PDB file as gemmi writes it, atoms N, CA and C in Angstrom:
CRYST1    1.000    1.000    1.000  90.00  90.00  90.00 P 1                      
ATOM      1  N   MET A   1      17.671 -23.890  -3.279  1.00  0.00           N  
ATOM      2  CA  MET A   1      16.674 -23.230  -2.460  1.00  0.00           C  
ATOM      3  C   MET A   1      15.641 -24.274  -2.050  1.00  0.00           C  
ATOM      4  N   SER A   2      15.372 -24.330  -0.777  1.00  0.00           N  
ATOM      5  CA  SER A   2      14.463 -25.352  -0.271  1.00  0.00           C  
ATOM      6  C   SER A   2      13.003 -24.923  -0.420  1.00  0.00           C  
ATOM      7  N   ALA A   3      12.145 -25.870  -0.254  1.00  0.00           N  
ATOM      8  CA  ALA A   3      10.709 -25.593  -0.358  1.00  0.00           C  
ATOM      9  C   ALA A   3      10.257 -24.634   0.737  1.00  0.00           C  
ATOM     10  N   GLU A   4      10.856 -24.728   1.921  1.00  0.00           N  
ATOM     11  CA  GLU A   4      10.491 -23.820   3.021  1.00  0.00           C  
ATOM     12  C   GLU A   4      10.850 -22.372   2.691  1.00  0.00           C  
ATOM     13  N   GLN A   5      11.999 -22.188   2.040  1.00  0.00           N  
ATOM     14  CA  GLN A   5      12.403 -20.837   1.656  1.00  0.00           C  
ATOM     15  C   GLN A   5      11.470 -20.262   0.593  1.00  0.00           C  
ATOM     16  N   ILE A   6      11.087 -21.092  -0.349  1.00  0.00           N  
ATOM     17  CA  ILE A   6      10.161 -20.642  -1.397  1.00  0.00           C  
ATOM     18  C   ILE A   6       8.809 -20.288  -0.797  1.00  0.00           C  
ATOM     19  N   LEU A   7       8.325 -21.101   0.118  1.00  0.00           N  
ATOM     20  CA  LEU A   7       7.052 -20.810   0.777  1.00  0.00           C  
ATOM     21  C   LEU A   7       7.145 -19.529   1.610  1.00  0.00           C  
ATOM     22  N   ALA A   8       8.281 -19.298   2.252  1.00  0.00           N  
ATOM     23  CA  ALA A   8       8.462 -18.085   3.048  1.00  0.00           C  
ATOM     24  C   ALA A   8       8.442 -16.846   2.158  1.00  0.00           C  
ATOM     25  N   ILE A   9       9.073 -16.927   1.005  1.00  0.00           N  
ATOM     26  CA  ILE A   9       9.060 -15.797   0.064  1.00  0.00           C  
ATOM     27  C   ILE A   9       7.645 -15.565  -0.450  1.00  0.00           C  
ATOM     28  N   GLY A  10       6.937 -16.629  -0.787  1.00  0.00           N  
ATOM     29  CA  GLY A  10       5.550 -16.490  -1.246  1.00  0.00           C  
ATOM     30  C   GLY A  10       4.650 -15.908  -0.175  1.00  0.00           C  
ATOM     31  N   ARG A  11       4.827 -16.356   1.065  1.00  0.00           N  
ATOM     32  CA  ARG A  11       4.030 -15.837   2.180  1.00  0.00           C  
ATOM     33  C   ARG A  11       4.310 -14.359   2.394  1.00  0.00           C  
ATOM     34  N   GLU A  12       5.584 -13.987   2.320  1.00  0.00           N  
ATOM     35  CA  GLU A  12       5.942 -12.578   2.499  1.00  0.00           C  
ATOM     36  C   GLU A  12       5.393 -11.723   1.353  1.00  0.00           C  
ATOM     37  N   ALA A  13       5.427 -12.249   0.134  1.00  0.00           N  
ATOM     38  CA  ALA A  13       4.888 -11.515  -1.016  1.00  0.00           C  
ATOM     39  C   ALA A  13       3.379 -11.294  -0.868  1.00  0.00           C  
ATOM     40  N   ILE A  14       2.670 -12.301  -0.399  1.00  0.00           N  
ATOM     41  CA  ILE A  14       1.229 -12.148  -0.189  1.00  0.00           C  
ATOM     42  C   ILE A  14       0.952 -11.132   0.906  1.00  0.00           C  
ATOM     43  N   TRP A  15       1.754 -11.162   1.974  1.00  0.00           N  
ATOM     44  CA  TRP A  15       1.574 -10.205   3.065  1.00  0.00           C  
ATOM     45  C   TRP A  15       1.827  -8.777   2.585  1.00  0.00           C  
ATOM     46  N   VAL A  16       2.864  -8.577   1.758  1.00  0.00           N  
ATOM     47  CA  VAL A  16       3.151  -7.248   1.201  1.00  0.00           C  
ATOM     48  C   VAL A  16       1.995  -6.793   0.317  1.00  0.00           C  
ATOM     49  N   MET A  17       1.456  -7.701  -0.474  1.00  0.00           N  
ATOM     50  CA  MET A  17       0.326  -7.367  -1.338  1.00  0.00           C  
ATOM     51  C   MET A  17      -0.886  -6.934  -0.514  1.00  0.00           C  
ATOM     52  N   ILE A  18      -1.140  -7.614   0.594  1.00  0.00           N  
ATOM     53  CA  ILE A  18      -2.254  -7.253   1.462  1.00  0.00           C  
ATOM     54  C   ILE A  18      -2.009  -5.888   2.096  1.00  0.00           C  
ATOM     55  N   LEU A  19      -0.786  -5.654   2.567  1.00  0.00           N  
ATOM     56  CA  LEU A  19      -0.460  -4.370   3.182  1.00  0.00           C  
ATOM     57  C   LEU A  19      -0.624  -3.213   2.206  1.00  0.00           C  
ATOM     58  N   ILE A  20      -0.186  -3.407   0.984  1.00  0.00           N  
ATOM     59  CA  ILE A  20      -0.255  -2.336  -0.008  1.00  0.00           C  
ATOM     60  C   ILE A  20      -1.696  -2.099  -0.469  1.00  0.00           C  
ATOM     61  N   GLY A  21      -2.475  -3.148  -0.592  1.00  0.00           N  
ATOM     62  CA  GLY A  21      -3.852  -3.006  -1.064  1.00  0.00           C  
ATOM     63  C   GLY A  21      -4.843  -2.555  -0.009  1.00  0.00           C  
ATOM     64  N   ALA A  22      -4.500  -2.749   1.259  1.00  0.00           N  
ATOM     65  CA  ALA A  22      -5.448  -2.469   2.343  1.00  0.00           C  
ATOM     66  C   ALA A  22      -5.916  -1.016   2.414  1.00  0.00           C  
ATOM     67  N   PRO A  23      -5.043  -0.016   2.319  1.00  0.00           N  
ATOM     68  CA  PRO A  23      -5.552   1.365   2.435  1.00  0.00           C  
ATOM     69  C   PRO A  23      -6.588   1.731   1.374  1.00  0.00           C  
ATOM     70  N   GLY A  24      -6.337   1.332   0.131  1.00  0.00           N  
ATOM     71  CA  GLY A  24      -7.302   1.618  -0.930  1.00  0.00           C  
ATOM     72  C   GLY A  24      -8.611   0.879  -0.743  1.00  0.00           C  
ATOM     73  N   MET A  25      -8.530  -0.360  -0.285  1.00  0.00           N  
ATOM     74  CA  MET A  25      -9.744  -1.137  -0.065  1.00  0.00           C  
ATOM     75  C   MET A  25     -10.559  -0.591   1.101  1.00  0.00           C  
ATOM     76  N   VAL A  26      -9.872  -0.169   2.162  1.00  0.00           N  
ATOM     77  CA  VAL A  26     -10.577   0.413   3.311  1.00  0.00           C  
ATOM     78  C   VAL A  26     -11.238   1.722   2.909  1.00  0.00           C  
ATOM     79  N   ALA A  27     -10.539   2.532   2.112  1.00  0.00           N  
ATOM     80  CA  ALA A  27     -11.130   3.789   1.644  1.00  0.00           C  
ATOM     81  C   ALA A  27     -12.370   3.520   0.787  1.00  0.00           C  
ATOM     82  N   ALA A  28     -12.283   2.553  -0.112  1.00  0.00           N  
ATOM     83  CA  ALA A  28     -13.436   2.207  -0.947  1.00  0.00           C  
ATOM     84  C   ALA A  28     -14.597   1.699  -0.093  1.00  0.00           C  
ATOM     85  N   LEU A  29     -14.287   0.912   0.925  1.00  0.00           N  
ATOM     86  CA  LEU A  29     -15.324   0.396   1.816  1.00  0.00           C  
ATOM     87  C   LEU A  29     -16.016   1.525   2.566  1.00  0.00           C  
ATOM     88  N   LEU A  30     -15.233   2.431   3.140  1.00  0.00           N  
ATOM     89  CA  LEU A  30     -15.825   3.519   3.922  1.00  0.00           C  
ATOM     90  C   LEU A  30     -16.624   4.486   3.057  1.00  0.00           C  
ATOM     91  N   VAL A  31     -16.072   4.858   1.898  1.00  0.00           N  
ATOM     92  CA  VAL A  31     -16.803   5.768   1.011  1.00  0.00           C  
ATOM     93  C   VAL A  31     -18.052   5.082   0.470  1.00  0.00           C  
ATOM     94  N   GLY A  32     -17.936   3.823   0.076  1.00  0.00           N  
ATOM     95  CA  GLY A  32     -19.099   3.092  -0.440  1.00  0.00           C  
ATOM     96  C   GLY A  32     -20.197   2.936   0.591  1.00  0.00           C  
ATOM     97  N   LEU A  33     -19.803   2.661   1.834  1.00  0.00           N  
ATOM     98  CA  LEU A  33     -20.784   2.523   2.906  1.00  0.00           C  
ATOM     99  C   LEU A  33     -21.486   3.844   3.185  1.00  0.00           C  
ATOM    100  N   SER A  34     -20.721   4.925   3.235  1.00  0.00           N  
ATOM    101  CA  SER A  34     -21.343   6.224   3.506  1.00  0.00           C  
ATOM    102  C   SER A  34     -22.249   6.661   2.355  1.00  0.00           C  
ATOM    103  N   ILE A  35     -21.854   6.387   1.115  1.00  0.00           N  
ATOM    104  CA  ILE A  35     -22.705   6.728  -0.027  1.00  0.00           C  
ATOM    105  C   ILE A  35     -23.963   5.856  -0.030  1.00  0.00           C  
ATOM    106  N   ALA A  36     -23.833   4.596   0.342  1.00  0.00           N  
ATOM    107  CA  ALA A  36     -25.004   3.719   0.399  1.00  0.00           C  
ATOM    108  C   ALA A  36     -26.003   4.199   1.440  1.00  0.00           C  
ATOM    109  N   VAL A  37     -25.496   4.641   2.595  1.00  0.00           N  
ATOM    110  CA  VAL A  37     -26.396   5.174   3.623  1.00  0.00           C  
ATOM    111  C   VAL A  37     -27.056   6.454   3.117  1.00  0.00           C  
ATOM    112  N   LEU A  38     -26.286   7.312   2.463  1.00  0.00           N  
ATOM    113  CA  LEU A  38     -26.840   8.551   1.911  1.00  0.00           C  
ATOM    114  C   LEU A  38     -27.899   8.253   0.850  1.00  0.00           C  
ATOM    115  N   GLN A  39     -27.630   7.268   0.001  1.00  0.00           N  
ATOM    116  CA  GLN A  39     -28.610   6.902  -1.024  1.00  0.00           C  
ATOM    117  C   GLN A  39     -29.865   6.302  -0.402  1.00  0.00           C  
ATOM    118  N   ALA A  40     -29.708   5.549   0.650  1.00  0.00           N  
ATOM    119  CA  ALA A  40     -30.876   4.966   1.311  1.00  0.00           C  
ATOM    120  C   ALA A  40     -31.726   6.047   1.970  1.00  0.00           C  
ATOM    121  N   LEU A  41     -31.061   7.059   2.524  1.00  0.00           N  
ATOM    122  CA  LEU A  41     -31.806   8.141   3.179  1.00  0.00           C  
ATOM    123  C   LEU A  41     -32.520   9.031   2.178  1.00  0.00           C  
ATOM    124  N   THR A  42     -31.866   9.315   1.049  1.00  0.00           N  
ATOM    125  CA  THR A  42     -32.454  10.229   0.072  1.00  0.00           C  
ATOM    126  C   THR A  42     -33.215   9.512  -1.033  1.00  0.00           C  
ATOM    127  N   GLN A  43     -33.114   8.195  -1.109  1.00  0.00           N  
ATOM    128  CA  GLN A  43     -33.754   7.370  -2.128  1.00  0.00           C  
ATOM    129  C   GLN A  43     -33.323   7.749  -3.544  1.00  0.00           C  
ATOM    130  N   VAL A  44     -32.061   8.208  -3.682  1.00  0.00           N  
ATOM    131  CA  VAL A  44     -31.478   8.473  -4.989  1.00  0.00           C  
ATOM    132  C   VAL A  44     -30.639   7.249  -5.343  1.00  0.00           C  
ATOM    133  N   GLN A  45     -31.062   6.478  -6.329  1.00  0.00           N  
ATOM    134  CA  GLN A  45     -30.375   5.241  -6.691  1.00  0.00           C  
ATOM    135  C   GLN A  45     -29.676   5.398  -8.040  1.00  0.00           C  
ATOM    136  N   GLU A  46     -28.740   6.325  -8.096  1.00  0.00           N  
ATOM    137  CA  GLU A  46     -27.967   6.569  -9.305  1.00  0.00           C  
ATOM    138  C   GLU A  46     -26.583   5.923  -9.141  1.00  0.00           C  
ATOM    139  N   ALA A  47     -26.145   5.159 -10.148  1.00  0.00           N  
ATOM    140  CA  ALA A  47     -24.883   4.429 -10.039  1.00  0.00           C  
ATOM    141  C   ALA A  47     -23.680   5.355  -9.993  1.00  0.00           C  
ATOM    142  N   THR A  48     -23.731   6.452 -10.737  1.00  0.00           N  
ATOM    143  CA  THR A  48     -22.580   7.362 -10.759  1.00  0.00           C  
ATOM    144  C   THR A  48     -22.407   8.086  -9.437  1.00  0.00           C  
ATOM    145  N   VAL A  49     -23.456   8.196  -8.656  1.00  0.00           N  
ATOM    146  CA  VAL A  49     -23.355   8.846  -7.349  1.00  0.00           C  
ATOM    147  C   VAL A  49     -22.447   8.021  -6.436  1.00  0.00           C  
ATOM    148  N   ALA A  50     -22.462   6.731  -6.584  1.00  0.00           N  
ATOM    149  CA  ALA A  50     -21.599   5.872  -5.772  1.00  0.00           C  
ATOM    150  C   ALA A  50     -20.218   5.712  -6.400  1.00  0.00           C  
ATOM    151  N   PHE A  51     -20.126   5.720  -7.706  1.00  0.00           N  
ATOM    152  CA  PHE A  51     -18.877   5.416  -8.389  1.00  0.00           C  
ATOM    153  C   PHE A  51     -17.856   6.546  -8.295  1.00  0.00           C  
ATOM    154  N   VAL A  52     -18.268   7.763  -8.577  1.00  0.00           N  
ATOM    155  CA  VAL A  52     -17.329   8.895  -8.632  1.00  0.00           C  
ATOM    156  C   VAL A  52     -16.697   9.189  -7.268  1.00  0.00           C  
ATOM    157  N   PRO A  53     -17.437   9.292  -6.180  1.00  0.00           N  
ATOM    158  CA  PRO A  53     -16.769   9.528  -4.893  1.00  0.00           C  
ATOM    159  C   PRO A  53     -15.853   8.385  -4.470  1.00  0.00           C  
ATOM    160  N   LYS A  54     -16.223   7.164  -4.833  1.00  0.00           N  
ATOM    161  CA  LYS A  54     -15.386   6.022  -4.477  1.00  0.00           C  
ATOM    162  C   LYS A  54     -14.046   6.079  -5.215  1.00  0.00           C  
ATOM    163  N   ILE A  55     -14.084   6.398  -6.488  1.00  0.00           N  
ATOM    164  CA  ILE A  55     -12.849   6.524  -7.266  1.00  0.00           C  
ATOM    165  C   ILE A  55     -11.990   7.657  -6.720  1.00  0.00           C  
ATOM    166  N   LEU A  56     -12.601   8.786  -6.405  1.00  0.00           N  
ATOM    167  CA  LEU A  56     -11.839   9.911  -5.851  1.00  0.00           C  
ATOM    168  C   LEU A  56     -11.253   9.569  -4.488  1.00  0.00           C  
ATOM    169  N   GLY A  57     -12.001   8.884  -3.653  1.00  0.00           N  
ATOM    170  CA  GLY A  57     -11.504   8.495  -2.333  1.00  0.00           C  
ATOM    171  C   GLY A  57     -10.339   7.528  -2.413  1.00  0.00           C  
ATOM    172  N   VAL A  58     -10.436   6.562  -3.299  1.00  0.00           N  
ATOM    173  CA  VAL A  58      -9.350   5.593  -3.463  1.00  0.00           C  
ATOM    174  C   VAL A  58      -8.115   6.281  -4.041  1.00  0.00           C  
ATOM    175  N   ALA A  59      -8.308   7.146  -5.022  1.00  0.00           N  
ATOM    176  CA  ALA A  59      -7.176   7.856  -5.623  1.00  0.00           C  
ATOM    177  C   ALA A  59      -6.480   8.740  -4.592  1.00  0.00           C  
ATOM    178  N   LEU A  60      -7.247   9.447  -3.790  1.00  0.00           N  
ATOM    179  CA  LEU A  60      -6.662  10.302  -2.755  1.00  0.00           C  
ATOM    180  C   LEU A  60      -5.909   9.466  -1.718  1.00  0.00           C  
ATOM    181  N   THR A  61      -6.478   8.340  -1.343  1.00  0.00           N  
ATOM    182  CA  THR A  61      -5.815   7.460  -0.385  1.00  0.00           C  
ATOM    183  C   THR A  61      -4.514   6.916  -0.946  1.00  0.00           C  
ATOM    184  N   LEU A  62      -4.506   6.530  -2.215  1.00  0.00           N  
ATOM    185  CA  LEU A  62      -3.283   6.023  -2.823  1.00  0.00           C  
ATOM    186  C   LEU A  62      -2.205   7.098  -2.909  1.00  0.00           C  
ATOM    187  N   VAL A  63      -2.599   8.328  -3.182  1.00  0.00           N  
ATOM    188  CA  VAL A  63      -1.625   9.421  -3.228  1.00  0.00           C  
ATOM    189  C   VAL A  63      -1.059   9.691  -1.842  1.00  0.00           C  
ATOM    190  N   VAL A  64      -1.909   9.697  -0.834  1.00  0.00           N  
ATOM    191  CA  VAL A  64      -1.461   9.986   0.534  1.00  0.00           C  
ATOM    192  C   VAL A  64      -0.556   8.872   1.066  1.00  0.00           C  
ATOM    193  N   THR A  65      -0.872   7.631   0.758  1.00  0.00           N  
ATOM    194  CA  THR A  65      -0.090   6.505   1.284  1.00  0.00           C  
ATOM    195  C   THR A  65       1.063   6.086   0.369  1.00  0.00           C  
ATOM    196  N   MET A  66       1.312   6.837  -0.702  1.00  0.00           N  
ATOM    197  CA  MET A  66       2.364   6.458  -1.646  1.00  0.00           C  
ATOM    198  C   MET A  66       3.752   6.353  -1.014  1.00  0.00           C  
ATOM    199  N   PRO A  67       4.194   7.280  -0.157  1.00  0.00           N  
ATOM    200  CA  PRO A  67       5.528   7.108   0.445  1.00  0.00           C  
ATOM    201  C   PRO A  67       5.648   5.832   1.281  1.00  0.00           C  
ATOM    202  N   TRP A  68       4.627   5.525   2.049  1.00  0.00           N  
ATOM    203  CA  TRP A  68       4.641   4.308   2.855  1.00  0.00           C  
ATOM    204  C   TRP A  68       4.636   3.064   1.962  1.00  0.00           C  
ATOM    205  N   THR A  69       3.838   3.096   0.907  1.00  0.00           N  
ATOM    206  CA  THR A  69       3.766   1.973  -0.023  1.00  0.00           C  
ATOM    207  C   THR A  69       5.108   1.719  -0.679  1.00  0.00           C  
ATOM    208  N   LEU A  70       5.755   2.790  -1.114  1.00  0.00           N  
ATOM    209  CA  LEU A  70       7.062   2.632  -1.748  1.00  0.00           C  
ATOM    210  C   LEU A  70       8.102   2.097  -0.763  1.00  0.00           C  
ATOM    211  N   GLU A  71       8.014   2.509   0.493  1.00  0.00           N  
ATOM    212  CA  GLU A  71       8.948   2.012   1.505  1.00  0.00           C  
ATOM    213  C   GLU A  71       8.730   0.520   1.766  1.00  0.00           C  
ATOM    214  N   VAL A  72       7.485   0.073   1.807  1.00  0.00           N  
ATOM    215  CA  VAL A  72       7.198  -1.349   1.986  1.00  0.00           C  
ATOM    216  C   VAL A  72       7.726  -2.155   0.798  1.00  0.00           C  
ATOM    217  N   LEU A  73       7.479  -1.666  -0.401  1.00  0.00           N  
ATOM    218  CA  LEU A  73       7.973  -2.355  -1.596  1.00  0.00           C  
ATOM    219  C   LEU A  73       9.495  -2.353  -1.653  1.00  0.00           C  
ATOM    220  N   ARG A  74      10.126  -1.245  -1.245  1.00  0.00           N  
ATOM    221  CA  ARG A  74      11.578  -1.169  -1.248  1.00  0.00           C  
ATOM    222  C   ARG A  74      12.165  -2.187  -0.279  1.00  0.00           C  
ATOM    223  N   GLY A  75      11.586  -2.280   0.908  1.00  0.00           N  
ATOM    224  CA  GLY A  75      12.069  -3.245   1.884  1.00  0.00           C  
ATOM    225  C   GLY A  75      11.927  -4.681   1.404  1.00  0.00           C  
ATOM    226  N   PHE A  76      10.792  -4.998   0.800  1.00  0.00           N  
ATOM    227  CA  PHE A  76      10.578  -6.354   0.290  1.00  0.00           C  
ATOM    228  C   PHE A  76      11.549  -6.669  -0.841  1.00  0.00           C  
ATOM    229  N   THR A  77      11.719  -5.724  -1.766  1.00  0.00           N  
ATOM    230  CA  THR A  77      12.618  -5.940  -2.892  1.00  0.00           C  
ATOM    231  C   THR A  77      14.061  -6.075  -2.426  1.00  0.00           C  
ATOM    232  N   HIS A  78      14.455  -5.246  -1.480  1.00  0.00           N  
ATOM    233  CA  HIS A  78      15.812  -5.319  -0.941  1.00  0.00           C  
ATOM    234  C   HIS A  78      16.058  -6.691  -0.295  1.00  0.00           C  
ATOM    235  N   GLY A  79      15.117  -7.160   0.483  1.00  0.00           N  
ATOM    236  CA  GLY A  79      15.246  -8.471   1.097  1.00  0.00           C  
ATOM    237  C   GLY A  79      15.276  -9.598   0.078  1.00  0.00           C  
ATOM    238  N   LEU A  80      14.445  -9.466  -0.963  1.00  0.00           N  
ATOM    239  CA  LEU A  80      14.404 -10.500  -2.002  1.00  0.00           C  
ATOM    240  C   LEU A  80      15.711 -10.545  -2.772  1.00  0.00           C  
ATOM    241  N   PHE A  81      16.253  -9.381  -3.112  1.00  0.00           N  
ATOM    242  CA  PHE A  81      17.542  -9.349  -3.815  1.00  0.00           C  
ATOM    243  C   PHE A  81      18.661  -9.878  -2.929  1.00  0.00           C  
ATOM    244  N   GLY A  82      18.567  -9.636  -1.628  1.00  0.00           N  
ATOM    245  CA  GLY A  82      19.545 -10.190  -0.703  1.00  0.00           C  
ATOM    246  C   GLY A  82      19.495 -11.706  -0.681  1.00  0.00           C  
ATOM    247  N   ARG A  83      18.295 -12.249  -0.748  1.00  0.00           N  
ATOM    248  CA  ARG A  83      18.157 -13.710  -0.792  1.00  0.00           C  
ATOM    249  C   ARG A  83      18.697 -14.275  -2.099  1.00  0.00           C  
ATOM    250  N   ILE A  84      18.471 -13.554  -3.199  1.00  0.00           N  
ATOM    251  CA  ILE A  84      18.985 -13.999  -4.490  1.00  0.00           C  
ATOM    252  C   ILE A  84      20.505 -13.981  -4.480  1.00  0.00           C  
ATOM    253  N   ALA A  85      21.088 -12.919  -3.918  1.00  0.00           N  
ATOM    254  CA  ALA A  85      22.548 -12.834  -3.835  1.00  0.00           C  
ATOM    255  C   ALA A  85      23.101 -13.926  -2.931  1.00  0.00           C  
ATOM    256  N   GLY A  86      22.356 -14.299  -1.911  1.00  0.00           N  
ATOM    257  CA  GLY A  86      22.784 -15.378  -1.017  1.00  0.00           C  
ATOM    258  C   GLY A  86      22.809 -16.732  -1.710  1.00  0.00           C  
ATOM    259  N   LEU A  87      22.010 -16.894  -2.766  1.00  0.00           N  
ATOM    260  CA  LEU A  87      22.013 -18.155  -3.508  1.00  0.00           C  
ATOM    261  C   LEU A  87      23.302 -18.344  -4.279  1.00  0.00           C  
ATOM    262  N   ALA A  88      23.912 -17.242  -4.705  1.00  0.00           N  
ATOM    263  CA  ALA A  88      25.144 -17.339  -5.465  1.00  0.00           C  
ATOM    264  C   ALA A  88      26.310 -17.814  -4.602  1.00  0.00           C  
ATOM    265  N   ASP A  89      26.208 -17.600  -3.275  1.00  0.00           N  
ATOM    266  CA  ASP A  89      27.274 -18.020  -2.376  1.00  0.00           C  
ATOM    267  C   ASP A  89      27.323 -19.532  -2.205  1.00  0.00           C  
ATOM    268  N   GLY A  90      26.264 -20.195  -2.533  1.00  0.00           N  
ATOM    269  CA  GLY A  90      26.234 -21.654  -2.408  1.00  0.00           C  
ATOM    270  C   GLY A  90      25.452 -22.088  -1.180  1.00  0.00           C  
ATOM    271  N   PRO A  91      25.288 -23.390  -0.999  1.00  0.00           N  
ATOM    272  CA  PRO A  91      24.478 -23.896   0.129  1.00  0.00           C  
ATOM    273  C   PRO A  91      25.146 -23.769   1.408  1.00  0.00           C  
TER     274      PRO A  91                                                      
END                                                                             
């Protein structure tokens, strides 16, 4: 296996990681921003007020995007196993 192939697999793995993590991170960003604006308007500076909705928002987002996430992981794993099987055939 050449260095270019290894770098391509690493690049694809990082891209899959970004794709899978993005929905949860965007949900946390949006919920956190809206709670911060609400806290600034009401002057309630309680840490749990920001933490609990953020956790619920991220959990809900992960549940909703689970089929898509599994499909992305399945595609990456299938391709990776195909590359591994191709190594057995020789150069």
